[in-house]
VMD Tcl script that draws the C-alpha trace (Angstrom):
set ca {
  {-34.79 14.76 4.40}
  {-31.25 15.99 5.09}
  {-28.60 13.37 5.84}
  {-25.62 15.71 6.26}
  {-25.64 19.49 6.70}
  {-22.42 21.50 6.63}
  {-22.54 25.02 8.05}
  {-19.71 27.42 7.12}
  {-17.04 24.79 7.77}
  {-13.35 25.67 7.85}
  {-10.39 23.35 8.26}
  {-6.65 23.83 8.63}
  {-4.08 21.17 9.45}
  {-2.08 21.75 12.67}
  {0.93 24.11 12.45}
  {-0.18 25.55 9.10}
  {-1.83 28.86 8.26}
  {-3.38 27.61 5.04}
  {-7.12 26.96 5.08}
  {-7.75 23.65 3.29}
  {-11.51 24.30 3.57}
  {-12.75 27.88 3.70}
  {-16.39 28.65 4.51}
  {-18.08 25.51 3.12}
  {-21.89 25.42 3.16}
  {-23.33 22.18 1.88}
  {-26.31 19.87 2.32}
  {-27.00 16.41 0.95}
  {-30.43 14.81 1.08}
  {-31.67 11.23 1.08}
  {-31.48 9.62 -2.36}
  {-29.22 12.22 -3.98}
  {-26.27 11.33 -6.21}
  {-23.75 14.16 -5.90}
  {-20.44 14.41 -7.76}
  {-17.63 16.51 -6.28}
  {-15.06 17.77 -8.80}
  {-11.99 20.00 -8.65}
  {-8.25 20.14 -9.26}
  {-5.65 18.19 -7.25}
  {-5.03 19.98 -3.96}
  {-8.41 21.74 -3.89}
  {-9.41 20.04 -0.60}
  {-11.77 17.32 -1.84}
  {-10.35 14.42 0.21}
  {-10.19 16.58 3.36}
  {-13.80 17.63 2.77}
  {-14.88 13.98 2.62}
  {-13.05 13.18 5.87}
  {-14.73 16.10 7.63}
  {-18.27 15.20 6.57}
  {-17.63 11.55 7.40}
  {-16.68 12.50 10.96}
  {-12.97 11.58 10.73}
  {-11.75 15.17 11.07}
  {-13.13 17.87 13.37}
  {-13.63 21.19 11.55}
  {-11.58 24.08 12.91}
  {-14.58 26.32 12.27}
  {-18.30 25.83 11.59}
  {-20.39 22.71 12.24}
  {-21.42 19.43 10.60}
  {-24.86 18.02 11.42}
  {-25.70 14.33 10.84}
  {-29.10 12.62 10.64}
  {-29.93 10.32 13.57}
  {-28.29 6.87 13.38}
  {-26.58 7.75 10.10}
  {-24.23 5.03 8.87}
  {-21.86 6.56 6.29}
  {-19.53 4.32 4.30}
  {-16.39 6.00 2.99}
  {-13.83 4.59 0.55}
  {-10.61 6.58 0.94}
  {-8.20 7.57 -1.82}
  {-5.30 5.27 -0.83}
  {-6.53 1.66 -1.04}
  {-3.78 -0.09 0.95}
  {-4.52 2.04 4.00}
  {-8.06 0.65 4.22}
  {-7.28 -3.07 4.35}
  {-7.71 -4.43 7.87}
  {-7.31 -8.20 7.40}
  {-4.76 -10.55 5.87}
  {-7.20 -12.48 3.65}
  {-9.64 -11.02 1.07}
  {-12.92 -12.55 2.28}
  {-12.06 -11.80 5.92}
  {-11.43 -8.17 5.05}
  {-14.84 -7.79 3.41}
  {-16.62 -9.61 6.25}
  {-14.94 -7.45 8.92}
  {-17.63 -4.74 8.77}
  {-20.65 -7.10 8.92}
  {-18.95 -8.84 11.88}
  {-18.82 -5.52 13.70}
  {-22.47 -4.85 12.88}
  {-23.30 -8.18 14.57}
  {-24.70 -9.71 11.38}
  {-25.60 -13.41 11.62}
  {-23.38 -15.99 9.97}
  {-25.54 -16.42 6.83}
  {-26.15 -12.67 6.47}
  {-22.40 -12.03 6.77}
  {-21.60 -14.66 4.12}
  {-24.23 -13.27 1.72}
  {-22.94 -9.71 2.12}
  {-19.35 -10.85 1.60}
  {-20.13 -12.85 -1.55}
  {-22.32 -10.09 -3.00}
  {-19.79 -7.32 -2.31}
  {-16.83 -9.27 -3.73}
  {-18.89 -10.20 -6.80}
  {-19.82 -6.58 -7.47}
  {-16.17 -5.53 -7.65}
  {-15.16 -8.67 -9.61}
  {-12.71 -10.24 -7.13}
  {-14.81 -13.11 -5.77}
  {-12.26 -15.47 -7.37}
  {-9.64 -13.93 -5.05}
  {-11.69 -14.56 -1.89}
  {-9.07 -16.76 -0.21}
  {-6.02 -14.88 -1.47}
  {-3.85 -13.00 0.98}
  {-4.44 -9.28 0.70}
  {-0.76 -8.47 0.16}
  {-0.81 -10.65 -2.99}
  {-3.29 -8.32 -4.74}
  {-2.29 -5.68 -7.26}
  {-2.98 -2.08 -6.34}
  {-6.04 -2.06 -8.62}
  {-7.40 -5.21 -6.96}
  {-6.67 -3.70 -3.54}
  {-8.79 -0.68 -4.47}
  {-11.67 -2.98 -5.43}
  {-11.30 -4.79 -2.10}
  {-11.43 -1.50 -0.18}
  {-14.69 -0.71 -2.01}
  {-16.06 -4.17 -1.26}
  {-15.40 -3.80 2.49}
  {-17.52 -0.64 2.63}
  {-20.31 -2.01 0.41}
  {-20.73 -4.90 2.83}
  {-21.82 -2.39 5.50}
  {-24.93 -1.47 3.44}
  {-24.27 2.21 4.29}
  {-26.95 4.94 4.30}
  {-24.64 7.16 2.26}
  {-21.79 5.91 0.09}
  {-18.86 8.37 0.06}
  {-16.30 7.62 -2.66}
  {-12.90 9.25 -3.11}
  {-11.68 8.49 -6.66}
  {-12.49 4.78 -6.40}
  {-11.92 4.09 -10.12}
  {-8.43 5.60 -10.43}
  {-6.56 2.27 -10.18}
  {-8.82 -0.18 -12.01}
  {-9.02 -1.19 -15.65}
  {-11.66 0.17 -18.02}
  {-13.91 -2.93 -17.89}
  {-13.89 -3.03 -14.09}
  {-14.44 0.74 -14.03}
  {-17.56 0.43 -16.18}
  {-18.88 -2.42 -14.00}
  {-18.27 -0.37 -10.87}
  {-19.96 2.72 -12.31}
  {-22.93 0.61 -13.40}
  {-23.20 -0.73 -9.86}
  {-23.04 2.79 -8.40}
  {-25.82 3.91 -10.77}
  {-27.95 0.87 -9.88}
  {-27.29 1.43 -6.16}
  {-28.56 5.00 -6.57}
  {-31.61 3.90 -8.57}
  {-32.72 1.89 -5.53}
  {-32.91 5.06 -3.45}
  {-29.41 5.05 -1.95}
  {-27.41 8.26 -1.42}
  {-23.99 8.77 -3.02}
  {-21.27 11.42 -2.79}
  {-18.54 10.73 -5.36}
  {-15.25 12.59 -5.80}
  {-14.05 12.13 -9.37}
  {-11.70 13.64 -11.97}
  {-13.64 12.10 -14.87}
  {-16.28 14.03 -16.77}
  {-18.24 10.91 -17.76}
  {-18.41 9.83 -14.09}
  {-19.49 13.30 -12.94}
  {-22.29 13.30 -15.52}
  {-23.81 10.17 -13.97}
  {-24.72 12.25 -10.91}
  {-27.88 14.32 -10.40}
  {-25.93 17.23 -8.94}
  {-22.36 18.49 -9.31}
  {-20.36 20.46 -6.72}
  {-17.19 22.28 -7.81}
  {-14.49 22.77 -5.14}
  {-11.57 25.10 -5.84}
  {-8.89 26.15 -3.34}
  {-11.06 25.06 -0.43}
  {-14.20 26.91 -1.55}
  {-17.36 25.77 -3.32}
  {-17.43 27.75 -6.58}
  {-20.33 25.88 -8.15}
  {-23.37 23.83 -7.06}
  {-25.65 22.90 -9.92}
  {-27.72 20.19 -11.54}
  {-26.16 17.81 -14.04}
  {-27.84 19.56 -16.97}
  {-26.60 22.99 -15.84}
  {-23.11 21.61 -15.41}
  {-23.16 19.96 -18.83}
  {-24.20 23.20 -20.52}
  {-21.51 25.31 -18.81}
  {-18.85 24.88 -21.50}
  {-16.57 27.52 -19.98}
  {-16.47 25.67 -16.65}
  {-15.99 22.29 -18.35}
  {-13.05 23.60 -20.34}
  {-11.46 25.10 -17.21}
  {-11.85 21.86 -15.22}
  {-11.19 19.27 -17.90}
  {-9.26 21.20 -20.56}
  {-9.34 20.98 -24.34}
  {-8.35 17.99 -26.41}
  {-4.57 18.04 -26.79}
  {-2.66 17.56 -30.01}
  {0.20 15.23 -29.14}
  {1.87 15.39 -32.54}
  {2.79 12.68 -35.00}
  {3.76 9.18 -33.93}
  {7.38 8.08 -34.14}
  {8.38 4.65 -35.41}
  {11.92 4.51 -34.02}
  {14.65 2.31 -35.48}
  {17.26 1.24 -32.97}
  {16.13 -1.44 -30.48}
  {17.27 -0.52 -26.94}
  {15.28 -3.05 -24.90}
  {14.21 -6.58 -25.75}
  {12.08 -8.92 -23.60}
  {12.33 -12.58 -24.65}
  {9.82 -15.15 -23.36}
  {9.84 -13.64 -19.88}
  {8.13 -15.50 -17.02}
  {7.73 -14.83 -13.30}
  {6.26 -16.85 -10.45}
  {6.45 -16.98 -6.65}
  {5.42 -19.67 -4.18}
  {4.28 -21.80 -7.13}
  {1.92 -19.07 -8.38}
  {2.49 -18.10 -12.01}
  {2.16 -14.33 -12.52}
  {2.99 -14.33 -16.24}
  {4.93 -16.38 -18.80}
  {6.22 -16.07 -22.39}
  {6.00 -12.27 -22.45}
  {7.90 -10.82 -25.42}
  {8.22 -7.30 -26.85}
  {10.80 -4.68 -27.76}
  {11.30 -0.93 -27.30}
  {12.98 1.35 -29.81}
  {14.98 4.46 -29.03}
  {13.04 7.73 -28.89}
  {9.59 6.10 -28.81}
  {6.70 6.36 -26.35}
  {5.15 2.95 -25.67}
  {2.01 2.15 -23.65}
  {0.86 -1.13 -22.09}
  {-2.77 -1.75 -21.16}
  {-4.24 -4.75 -19.38}
  {-6.61 -5.76 -16.59}
  {-5.77 -5.08 -12.94}
  {-3.60 -7.83 -11.46}
  {-2.39 -9.23 -14.78}
  {1.27 -8.65 -13.84}
  {2.22 -5.30 -15.42}
  {3.74 -3.87 -12.23}
  {5.68 -7.10 -11.58}
  {7.02 -7.04 -15.15}
  {8.13 -3.42 -14.71}
  {9.98 -4.32 -11.50}
  {11.76 -7.11 -13.39}
  {12.74 -4.63 -16.14}
  {14.24 -2.33 -13.49}
  {16.16 -5.15 -11.78}
  {14.11 -5.24 -8.58}
  {12.87 -8.78 -9.26}
  {14.50 -11.65 -11.08}
  {12.67 -13.48 -13.89}
  {12.04 -17.20 -13.39}
  {12.35 -17.73 -17.16}
  {13.34 -15.77 -20.25}
  {15.61 -12.75 -20.63}
  {15.59 -8.96 -20.52}
  {18.20 -7.28 -22.74}
  {18.75 -3.51 -22.64}
  {21.31 -0.90 -23.70}
  {21.16 0.52 -20.15}
  {19.29 -0.27 -16.94}
  {15.76 1.21 -17.03}
  {14.59 3.41 -14.15}
  {11.07 2.91 -12.78}
  {8.48 5.28 -11.32}
  {6.50 3.02 -8.98}
  {2.73 2.73 -9.17}
  {2.25 3.52 -5.50}
  {3.53 7.08 -5.31}
  {3.24 7.31 -1.50}
  {5.85 4.58 -1.05}
  {8.16 6.25 -3.57}
  {8.58 9.42 -1.46}
  {10.79 9.39 1.60}
  {12.52 12.77 1.96}
  {10.72 15.32 4.19}
  {10.81 18.12 1.59}
  {9.76 17.92 -2.05}
  {12.93 19.29 -3.68}
  {15.15 17.01 -1.57}
  {13.19 13.97 -2.76}
  {13.70 14.89 -6.41}
  {17.40 15.58 -5.74}
  {18.04 12.17 -4.17}
  {18.71 10.27 -7.43}
  {20.96 12.80 -9.18}
  {22.89 13.33 -5.90}
  {23.70 9.60 -5.83}
  {25.08 9.99 -9.35}
  {27.47 12.67 -8.08}
  {25.57 15.75 -9.23}
  {26.12 18.87 -7.08}
  {25.69 22.61 -6.89}
  {24.04 24.61 -9.68}
  {23.76 21.54 -11.92}
  {21.76 19.72 -9.23}
  {19.57 22.76 -8.57}
  {18.89 23.19 -12.29}
  {18.03 19.49 -12.73}
  {15.62 19.46 -9.76}
  {13.91 22.69 -10.83}
  {13.54 21.53 -14.45}
  {12.15 18.11 -13.41}
  {9.59 19.62 -11.03}
  {8.51 22.22 -13.58}
  {8.10 19.50 -16.23}
  {5.48 17.65 -14.14}
  {3.60 20.83 -13.19}
  {5.01 21.39 -9.69}
  {6.36 24.94 -9.66}
  {9.72 24.82 -7.85}
  {9.17 28.13 -6.03}
  {5.77 27.04 -4.71}
  {6.44 23.36 -3.98}
  {10.23 23.05 -3.47}
  {10.11 23.59 0.30}
  {6.70 21.95 0.83}
  {6.45 18.99 3.19}
  {6.32 15.88 1.01}
  {3.70 14.21 3.21}
  {1.30 17.19 3.17}
  {0.90 17.16 -0.61}
  {-2.34 15.93 -2.15}
  {-2.52 12.50 -3.79}
  {-2.15 13.96 -7.28}
  {0.75 16.18 -6.24}
  {2.57 13.20 -4.69}
  {2.14 11.33 -7.96}
  {3.74 14.21 -9.88}
  {6.61 14.46 -7.39}
  {7.43 10.75 -7.66}
  {7.55 11.13 -11.47}
  {9.84 14.17 -11.16}
  {12.27 12.10 -9.08}
  {12.64 9.63 -11.95}
  {12.93 12.30 -14.66}
  {15.77 13.87 -12.66}
  {17.74 10.61 -13.05}
  {18.07 11.46 -16.77}
  {18.43 7.81 -17.83}
  {17.93 6.68 -21.43}
  {15.10 4.21 -20.67}
  {12.31 5.34 -18.33}
  {9.31 3.33 -17.13}
  {6.22 4.86 -15.51}
  {3.66 2.63 -13.79}
  {0.20 4.28 -13.96}
  {1.66 7.82 -14.05}
  {-1.75 9.53 -14.38}
  {-3.58 7.65 -11.58}
  {-5.21 10.04 -9.11}
  {-4.43 13.12 -11.24}
  {-7.10 15.56 -12.38}
  {-8.05 15.69 -16.05}
  {-5.77 18.57 -17.04}
  {-2.85 17.12 -15.06}
  {-3.32 13.77 -16.84}
  {-3.05 15.45 -20.22}
  {0.01 17.44 -19.13}
  {1.72 14.27 -17.85}
  {1.10 12.49 -21.17}
  {2.43 15.49 -23.07}
  {5.51 15.49 -20.83}
  {6.09 11.77 -21.57}
  {5.75 12.51 -25.29}
  {8.31 15.33 -25.03}
  {10.73 13.00 -23.17}
  {10.49 10.53 -26.05}
  {11.01 13.30 -28.60}
  {14.18 14.34 -26.73}
  {15.62 10.85 -27.40}
  {14.49 8.98 -24.28}
  {12.74 5.62 -24.58}
  {9.58 5.78 -22.46}
  {7.27 2.93 -21.42}
  {4.12 3.52 -19.36}
  {1.04 1.60 -18.24}
  {-2.51 2.91 -18.13}
  {-6.05 1.62 -17.72}
  {-7.47 4.25 -20.07}
  {-7.63 3.47 -23.78}
  {-7.59 7.16 -24.74}
  {-4.32 7.58 -22.81}
  {-2.81 4.47 -24.41}
  {-3.58 5.86 -27.87}
  {-1.32 8.87 -27.23}
  {1.73 6.55 -27.45}
  {3.70 5.85 -30.61}
  {3.17 2.13 -29.96}
  {0.25 0.71 -27.96}
  {0.73 -2.79 -26.54}
  {-2.13 -4.84 -25.15}
  {-1.17 -7.28 -22.38}
  {-2.84 -10.31 -23.97}
  {-0.90 -9.74 -27.20}
  {2.48 -10.09 -25.45}
  {2.25 -13.85 -24.89}
  {4.03 -15.47 -27.78}
  {7.14 -17.60 -27.97}
  {9.91 -15.85 -29.93}
  {13.20 -17.02 -31.26}
  {16.20 -15.89 -29.24}
  {18.11 -13.19 -31.03}
  {20.75 -10.52 -30.41}
  {20.09 -6.84 -30.96}
  {23.37 -4.98 -31.37}
  {24.82 -7.09 -28.55}
  {22.47 -5.74 -25.90}
  {23.60 -6.81 -22.39}
  {21.23 -8.71 -20.11}
  {19.57 -6.76 -17.29}
  {20.66 -8.36 -14.02}
  {19.10 -8.19 -10.57}
  {20.20 -5.11 -8.65}
  {22.64 -5.78 -5.81}
  {20.84 -5.93 -2.46}
  {17.43 -6.40 -4.17}
  {17.28 -9.62 -2.13}
  {16.38 -7.36 0.83}
  {12.91 -7.10 -0.68}
  {12.34 -10.89 -0.52}
  {13.48 -10.97 3.11}
  {11.06 -8.18 4.06}
  {8.24 -10.01 2.26}
  {9.03 -13.22 4.18}
  {8.92 -11.42 7.53}
  {5.61 -9.78 6.60}
  {3.97 -13.13 5.81}
  {4.90 -14.44 9.25}
  {2.49 -11.90 10.80}
  {-0.50 -12.95 8.69}
  {-2.71 -15.93 9.39}
  {-3.23 -18.44 6.54}
  {-6.05 -17.83 4.03}
  {-8.01 -20.75 5.48}
  {-7.73 -21.78 9.12}
  {-7.27 -25.57 9.24}
  {-9.79 -27.35 11.54}
  {-8.10 -28.50 14.73}
  {-8.85 -28.83 18.46}
  {-7.27 -25.38 18.97}
  {-8.90 -23.56 16.03}
  {-12.35 -24.84 17.08}
  {-12.13 -23.08 20.45}
  {-14.10 -19.86 20.70}
  {-12.12 -16.61 20.37}
  {-12.05 -15.83 24.09}
  {-10.81 -19.28 25.19}
  {-8.28 -19.41 22.36}
  {-6.82 -16.02 23.30}
  {-6.82 -16.88 27.02}
  {-4.89 -20.12 26.31}
  {-2.36 -18.20 24.21}
  {-1.93 -15.54 26.92}
  {-1.40 -18.12 29.69}
  {1.20 -20.05 27.69}
  {2.95 -16.83 26.70}
  {3.17 -15.47 30.26}
  {4.16 -18.79 31.87}
  {6.91 -19.27 29.27}
  {8.44 -15.95 30.31}
  {8.54 -16.78 34.02}
  {12.03 -17.31 35.53}
  {12.27 -21.10 35.78}
  {15.28 -23.36 36.11}
  {16.52 -24.75 32.75}
  {14.66 -28.07 33.14}
  {11.29 -26.36 33.68}
  {12.01 -23.97 30.80}
  {12.58 -26.92 28.45}
  {9.48 -28.61 29.91}
  {7.50 -25.53 28.79}
  {8.96 -26.01 25.30}
  {7.43 -29.52 25.38}
  {4.06 -28.09 26.47}
  {4.19 -25.56 23.64}
  {5.10 -28.31 21.16}
  {1.90 -30.08 22.27}
  {-0.02 -26.81 21.75}
  {1.42 -26.58 18.21}
  {0.56 -30.23 17.44}
  {-3.03 -29.74 18.65}
  {-3.31 -26.74 16.30}
  {-1.80 -28.83 13.47}
  {0.86 -26.17 13.02}
  {3.50 -27.38 10.49}
  {6.57 -27.83 12.70}
  {8.84 -27.50 9.68}
  {8.12 -23.76 9.83}
  {9.22 -23.70 13.45}
  {12.57 -25.35 12.71}
  {13.20 -22.95 9.79}
  {12.42 -19.93 11.97}
  {14.51 -21.26 14.84}
  {17.48 -21.96 12.58}
  {17.36 -18.35 11.37}
  {17.35 -17.19 14.98}
  {20.35 -19.31 16.01}
  {23.08 -16.94 14.68}
  {21.62 -14.15 16.82}
  {21.51 -16.49 19.81}
  {25.21 -17.30 19.28}
  {26.06 -13.59 19.24}
  {24.07 -13.19 22.46}
  {25.95 -16.14 24.02}
  {29.34 -14.56 23.23}
  {28.25 -11.23 24.73}
  {27.00 -13.08 27.82}
  {30.35 -14.84 28.29}
  {32.38 -11.63 27.83}
  {30.41 -8.85 29.52}
  {28.34 -10.46 32.32}
  {30.40 -10.73 35.49}
  {30.81 -13.87 37.60}
  {29.44 -14.13 41.15}
  {30.92 -15.64 44.28}
  {30.02 -19.31 44.44}
  {29.79 -19.75 40.65}
  {31.46 -22.82 39.23}
  {34.01 -21.64 36.66}
  {34.52 -24.07 33.76}
  {36.81 -21.97 31.57}
  {38.58 -18.59 31.57}
  {40.27 -16.94 28.59}
  {40.98 -13.20 29.00}
  {37.51 -11.66 29.41}
  {35.75 -14.80 28.19}
  {34.45 -16.68 31.24}
  {32.15 -19.74 31.26}
  {30.31 -20.44 34.53}
  {27.42 -22.69 35.56}
  {25.19 -19.60 36.09}
  {25.89 -18.33 32.56}
  {25.27 -21.74 31.00}
  {21.94 -22.02 32.85}
  {20.98 -18.55 31.64}
  {21.81 -19.52 28.04}
  {19.73 -22.71 28.34}
  {16.77 -20.67 29.57}
  {17.24 -18.08 26.80}
  {17.24 -20.77 24.09}
  {14.19 -22.44 25.66}
  {12.30 -19.14 25.85}
  {13.15 -18.28 22.24}
  {11.83 -21.69 21.12}
  {8.69 -21.25 23.23}
  {7.98 -17.74 21.87}
  {8.33 -18.89 18.26}
  {6.02 -21.86 18.88}
  {3.38 -19.89 20.80}
  {3.14 -16.85 18.53}
  {3.37 -18.86 15.27}
  {0.72 -21.34 16.41}
  {-1.65 -18.60 17.56}
  {-1.35 -16.72 14.25}
  {-1.74 -20.00 12.34}
  {-4.98 -20.94 14.15}
  {-6.61 -17.52 14.63}
  {-7.70 -14.87 12.16}
  {-7.59 -11.13 12.83}
  {-11.25 -10.77 13.78}
  {-11.00 -13.67 16.25}
  {-7.93 -12.08 17.85}
  {-9.79 -8.84 18.50}
  {-12.93 -10.69 19.64}
  {-10.77 -12.78 21.96}
  {-9.10 -9.74 23.51}
  {-12.55 -8.13 23.92}
  {-13.82 -11.26 25.70}
  {-10.82 -11.35 28.04}
  {-11.25 -7.68 28.94}
  {-15.04 -7.88 29.36}
  {-14.87 -7.72 33.20}
  {-13.04 -4.39 32.88}
  {-15.59 -3.17 30.33}
  {-18.38 -3.86 32.87}
  {-16.50 -1.52 35.22}
  {-16.68 1.17 32.48}
  {-12.96 0.88 31.65}
  {-12.54 1.88 27.95}
  {-11.12 -1.48 26.80}
  {-12.16 -0.73 23.21}
  {-8.94 1.23 22.75}
  {-6.80 -1.72 23.83}
  {-8.61 -3.91 21.32}
  {-8.14 -1.33 18.55}
  {-4.41 -1.22 19.34}
  {-4.22 -5.02 18.93}
  {-6.06 -4.75 15.60}
  {-3.77 -1.98 14.43}
  {-0.69 -4.00 15.39}
  {-1.86 -7.12 13.51}
  {-2.40 -5.16 10.31}
  {0.20 -2.48 10.97}
  {3.35 -4.63 11.09}
  {2.85 -6.08 7.56}
  {1.74 -2.63 6.35}
  {4.85 -0.99 7.75}
  {7.08 -3.70 6.27}
  {5.37 -3.07 2.92}
  {6.13 0.63 3.37}
  {9.78 -0.22 4.11}
  {9.85 -2.37 0.97}
  {8.58 0.58 -1.11}
  {11.21 2.93 0.31}
  {14.01 0.42 -0.36}
  {12.73 -0.14 -3.93}
  {12.89 3.60 -4.58}
  {16.35 3.92 -3.02}
  {17.62 1.02 -5.16}
  {16.13 2.55 -8.31}
  {17.66 5.94 -7.51}
  {21.14 4.57 -6.97}
  {21.37 3.98 -3.20}
  {22.13 0.62 -1.53}
  {22.84 -1.11 -4.85}
  {26.56 -1.73 -4.27}
  {26.75 -1.53 -0.46}
  {27.97 -4.53 1.54}
  {28.47 -5.41 5.19}
  {28.72 -2.45 7.57}
  {28.35 0.01 4.70}
  {24.96 -1.49 3.87}
  {23.86 -1.13 7.50}
  {25.07 2.49 7.49}
  {23.09 3.27 4.33}
  {19.98 1.56 5.70}
  {19.90 3.77 8.81}
  {18.47 6.85 6.97}
  {15.64 4.62 5.67}
  {14.22 4.46 9.18}
  {13.78 8.25 9.39}
  {11.08 8.40 6.69}
  {9.76 5.09 7.99}
  {9.15 6.62 11.43}
  {7.38 9.58 9.81}
  {5.23 7.20 7.81}
  {4.51 5.15 10.95}
  {2.44 7.92 12.50}
  {0.55 8.55 9.26}
  {-0.15 4.87 8.68}
  {-1.28 4.37 12.28}
  {-3.82 7.19 11.93}
  {-5.09 5.91 8.58}
  {-5.38 2.36 9.89}
  {-7.30 3.56 12.94}
  {-9.61 5.40 10.53}
  {-10.01 2.22 8.47}
  {-11.10 0.25 11.56}
  {-13.51 3.02 12.54}
  {-14.90 3.16 8.99}
  {-15.85 -0.53 9.39}
  {-17.66 0.26 12.69}
  {-15.26 -1.60 14.92}
}
mol new
graphics top color blue
foreach p $ca { graphics top sphere $p radius 0.5 }
foreach p [lrange $ca 0 end-1] q [lrange $ca 1 end] { graphics top cylinder $p $q radius 0.2 }
display resetview
């Protein structure tokens, strides 16, 4: 029985002439396990979106079996998370399928166990590493019990043990009669399937059984390449970076402690370890983006870092401009800049003539990874760090990237990289295992190496993180008279208080509403200390507003004037307005904070649905209003995370680091251009994520 039938499908993105898919004919039947392989940029992810119903083909048709429930795990894990807490994210789909309470709990526990993050059930989703986030995205789809499981490189960000567990689960899932379509760049994963489809430049060039695929040595060599000879290992002599008993923690949570190792000039060093162990955090400390809570980092020069999440590391609209950003900040111009950009792009396998003028955001996942690496190579610093540089790349690209890292080391650079693949770690001159780094060492000096200090303006990252947390409900909603209300009543109460607090009252009634909202907060057991902290941070802005009010708002006939000094006039009307403004600000902080504190994301959307039910009975499409609320709740923290990634990259590449006052504001303005571009992309992906969970 056919589940999905694709008939001569074509697809092109708007305003482009290039066919991403070109004449695809494809059918998948019940119980099949199909692997889809091909190079980066061949159209695999687009193909999955089309057959999952997320993209309309520009030509041809896609036929689905009746009542088909596909479950798709996209390539970028952060774009699929719809809730602020791990267990709530996994239970979101079963909620939408109207599963009973016990059924929902069983599905959530089972799905989190399968991907080995049940111990993180009550963690906030933004606290997870990228590898753990990918497991969570997988868990959220598994909980749907889909008729066909569609997977887009789901193992690219997880460690080898978790990868094997996940692949075993996929094989067991298939053995029970379930249908699977799996995009992969790994030969061993492709050979677990019954059937292998080869996609190249938007066309299917091969459709064969596993045994036929395995015997086709010519095809295997073309897709996966030969074993590379990486040359002899180098020992290195001069120590250029020393980590002494390093520790890092936040909010009382210890990420790592007593980490010690050293790097020698001209060597290639790898670090392996389980997802979420702290490798990415350590790398950010090495680059000066985060400050250690204990220990020291000594280095001959500040290391530059290629971030793990390549999407966040790209912010210029065109590929060549993104690579040029770092060297431009160092004062490079003209032919020297052109030569550096071209050389860096060519080194990572992105031909300058073909990709230089390409839109950064239209590149494939693997191509974006290569471009983010090229931007760091162009900096030409002595110590370079690459966080998961091969993630999402096809097999040949992975080997080329490792060879490029080896050549950088041979040219005299000191190169450190992380990987989840043991065979990739073995390419390095020195292979470090995470668990072997925890040992107290005696403090020592290595040729008077200076200490790596926190980059100027890196504190911006902590401020963005703090704002993001304010939009996320706590991991566990504390029982209270407010939290026990059903979603509809809770949302109605919030809406009434919010609207009434905005009404134009006299100052006494405005402050009376503050008292009512204090009672609301007390009934929800909201910690009022948080309110006073938030309000104190708002006060400077209120004072600025007060001054503007006194200077620019004119006086009216009949006003009582208390003081006049040039343009600065104080009247009874202005004072009353300021009282009301302060009261409203206090009320808004109390209302919104209390609602978020006592209501999780699913309850918010259920509450809005309940309030709009009368309109739904009149056939008004209220679903879209509810989706917008859901997008907003997840989107604000997601966008702030995106902003954080852009600022990290700008700091690493030499922008913002020494700016102060108005100059800092001026330099931050260009950040919002790529942020706006990313806003539209993220909104679409988040809407897809909600739809994928059958909201």
